[in-house]
N, C-alpha and C positions, 0 to 999 in steps of 0.2 A: 288452050295450052295444058298439057299434062302436068300433074303435080310431080315433084321430085320424089323418088323413092326414099322413105325413111329407113336408113340403114347405117351401119358402121363400117369402118375400114379395118381390115386385118393387116397388120404390118409384120415385118420380119423379126422385129425385136420382141414380139409377144411370145409367151410360152407355146411350145408346140409338142410337148410330151406330158404324160400324166405325172403330176407331182404327188404321188400317193402318200409318201411319208409325211410331207408337209401338211396334207389334208388331215391326216390322223392327229398330228400335233395341234393343228388349229381347232379341231372339234373337241378334242379331249381336254384342252386347257382354256377353252373359251371363257369359262366363268372367271378365272383368275386373271387372264391377260386382257380381256375386254370387259372389265368390271362395270364401267359406265353403261355400255350398251346392254350388258346382261341385266342390270338393275332396271333400266328404262323399259325393257321389254317383258316385265313381269306379267303383263296382261295377256301374254301368249306363251308363258313359260312351259305349259304342258306340251304344246305342239313343238316348241323348241327342243325339248328333250326327245320327243319322237323323231324329229328331223336328225338330230345328232346320233341317237342310238341306231337308227336305221342306216345312216350313212357309214358309221363305223363298222357295223356288221358287214355291209357290202364291201368295205375296205379290208375285211378280214382282221378287224381290230376291235371286236365287241368287248374284249376284256379291259379296254382302256377306261371304261366308266364303272363307277361303283354301283352295281346293280341293286344291292340291298338298300342303299341310300335312296336310289331312285324309286324303288317300290314303296318305301316308307313315305316318300313325298307324294306319290300318287294316292296312297291311302288317305293322307291328310286332305286331299282335294275332293274327296267324295262328300257331297253335301247331304243335308237332310232330305232333299228331294230325290236323291238317288243318282243324279247326274254329277259330272265332274266340272270343277272350275279350273282355270288355267293356273291358279296359285291359291293358297289359303286366303280366305276373306274376300274372294271374288265370286261373282255370280256363276252358276253352272251354265253350260252350253252344250248342245249336241256335238259341236265341233271338238271340244276338249274331251268329251266323253269318248268319242272315237279314238282320239290320240291316246287317252289313258288305256283303253282296251288294247290298242295296238302294242303299246309298250309292254303291258303285262303278258300278251300273247308271245311276244318275242322272248321274254324272260321266263315264260312258262310259269307264271305266278298269278293266275286269275283267282286263285283261292284267297288272295290277300284282300279282296274287296267284297262288298255285298253285291253279288252279281244279279240277284233277283231284283234288287232295288234299282240297279242300273238299267236292266231290261224294262222295268216298269216306267222309268223316266223316259226312255226312248218311245215306248208304246204310247204314252200320254201325249207325246209331241205330234202324233199323226192327226191330221184334220179330216173332216168328213169327205173332202174331195180327194183324199189320198196323199196330199202334200204333207210336209213336215215343217214345223216351226223350229227356229234355232234355239230359242230360249223363251223366257217369260214375256218378252216384248213382242212376240208373235210374228217376227219377220219370216216370210216364206221364200224359199230359194231351193233350187234343185241340188245345191251343195248339201243341204240338210237331208234330202232324201238319200243321197249317197252315204252320208255319215250314218244314218239310221240303218240302212240295209247292210252296209259293210260291217258295222259293229255287231249287229245281230247275227250275221253269217259267221263271224269269227268265233262267237260263243255258242253257235248252234241253236239259236232261238228265233229263227225267221218266222215261225208260226205265230209269234206274238203280235204281228201287225197284219193289216189287210193288204195282202200282196197284190190282188187284182186292182184295187183302187190306187195303190202306189204306182203300178205300171201305167194305169190310165192317166194319171197326172203327168208322168214323165212324157208320154206320147203327146199330150196336149201342149207340151212345150217345144215340140218339133217345128222347125221352120221350113220354108219353101226350098232352102238350099241344102236341106238334109241335116242341118245342125240343130243345136238346142240352146235355149236361153235360160235365164234363172226362173222365169215364170212364163205363162202363155203370152205370146206376143212380144217377148223380149228379144233383143238382138242376139244372134248366134255368137258364141264365144268359146274358144278352145277349152277353157277350164270347165265350163258347163257341159260341153260335149263329153269330156272325160267322165264327169260325174254321172251323166245320164247313161252313157255306154256302160259304165261300171255297174250301175243298178241292173240294167238289162242283161249284162253278162252274168252277174251273180244269180239272177233269177231265171236264166235260160230263155230270154225273150229277144235275142238279137235279130230274129227273123222280122221284127217290126221295123228295122232300120234299112234304109237304102244305102248299102255299103259303098257302092261305086260313087254315088252322088256325094256322100259325106266324105269319102276318102279323097275325092278330088278337091273339095273345099279345104281339107286339112293339108294336103300336100302343097297347095297354093300359099300356105303360110311361110314357106321357105323363101328367104331373100337372097340376093346375090352374095352376101357375106357368108351364107350357109346357115345363119341363125334363123329361128322361127319366131313369128309374132303370134299374138293371140287372136287377132282379127285384122281385117284390112286397114291399111294406112297407119299402122303402129310400128314402133321400133322393135327389133328382135330382142328377146329376153331369154336367158338360159332356162328359166323355169318352164318355158314352153317346150324345151327338150324333153320334158316329162309329159305335160298335158297333151301335146300333139302326138308325140311318139307313142305313148301308151295307147292312145285312141287308135292310131294306125295299127299297132300291134294287135289290139282286140279285133279289128276289122280284117286282119290278115294282109295288111297293105304297107308294112314297114318298108318294103323295098321301093315304095313310090317316092321317096325323098332321096336327095343326094347325101349319102352317108358320110363320105370323106369331107365334104365342106362343112357339114354340121359338127363333126368331130373337131375339125380345126377351129370352129367358132367357140365351142365349149372349152377347149384347151387354152385358147387365147384369153379366155375370161378368168383364168386362174391368177392368183397372186403368187409370184415366184419367190417372195420373201417370207410372208407370213403363212402361206397356204390358204385354202379356201377358194371358193368360186363366186364371182360377182354376177349381176344380171347381164352385163355385157363387158367387153374388154375395157380396162381402165377405170372401172367403177370399184366401189368398196365391196369387199366380200362379206358374206354372212352365212349362217348355217342353213337357211332356207334354200338359197340358190346353190349352195354346196351340195345338199342332198339331191336336188333335182338335176343338177349337172351330172352327178355320179350315176343317178338312175338312168339318165339318158345314155350315158356311155355304156352302162350295163346292158340296156336293151339292144345297143348296137354291137355288143360283143367286144368292146374295147377294154384293154387293160386287164389286170389280174383281179377282176372284180367278181363277186358272187352274183348269181342271177337274181334279178328283181322280178316279182310278180307284177304284170302290167295292170292288174285291177286293184289290188290292195296296197300297192306301193310299199311292200314289205319283202324281206328276203324270201326267195322261193322255198328255201329249206324249212322256213317256219310254216308256210302254207302247206307244205307236204306233211309236216309233223301233225298239223291240225286236221289232216285228211280232207282238205277243202278242194273242190274243183270249180272252175269257172268256165264259161263258154267262150271260146275264141274261134273266130271264123277262119277257115283255111286260106292259105296264101293263093 
């Protein structure tokens, strides 16, 4: 007997239009209105600021945050090792180092930090096999490879790492279905696919990927509700409106999914009272899913949103200002 499809039902009373003004208010007042949640998530504060700052820029509301205050906060999070912690008195990680650099690139304030020290921190994180560790605890994950390559590309310092070894490790994580896992032999996952494609796109190595095979696996992530999941037999989640869609955009296969039903799923996941977007309709909203829902809508050309870059997950106008180019396969 076949297993029931894990999915959600979209009903008529759920939101069906973009609540742009509510999202701006939700993101710009999150610290004061959601004080408990804000304090409890100190361990990922740097990324939280990146999510909110990026989403507000895409919503044409970048001026709703105090940029000087944010830059000062980022400065206080650079540690003696050169990397960045999520908040003061926390350990540095390559994850938050990327978020910090993304924030400063959006605000055009890279001079506020010790950039050479940050580059040295990232360089030291590369292992002999080309992989990257996330922090001093030595965990290996293709997410960290993306963080390293994206951060160094943003500051124009890719020569600081062994690019050939980096690519070699990424390809060693490719599976029979065309996808990628977090390490060699690990299960294919949409988030890891985005990270690995992102690395290969930045480095101009997409010829190493079977675009049709991988594109088919990605478009199969769409469920009857229109939402996307991260791997087979999982529920849909708004965040995969980014991980899956951006990967399809890199492969030139964005048209392989049903745009209208996915837009309906994302819109139905909005909170029509407080603003914000949840992982799926009826759940609690948060800045993480709000950003990735907005990014998904931007990729699909919905609403009055700025364009998002499918590789860096940053406003395209910022990438243009930095004179960065990425490889995208033709449709």
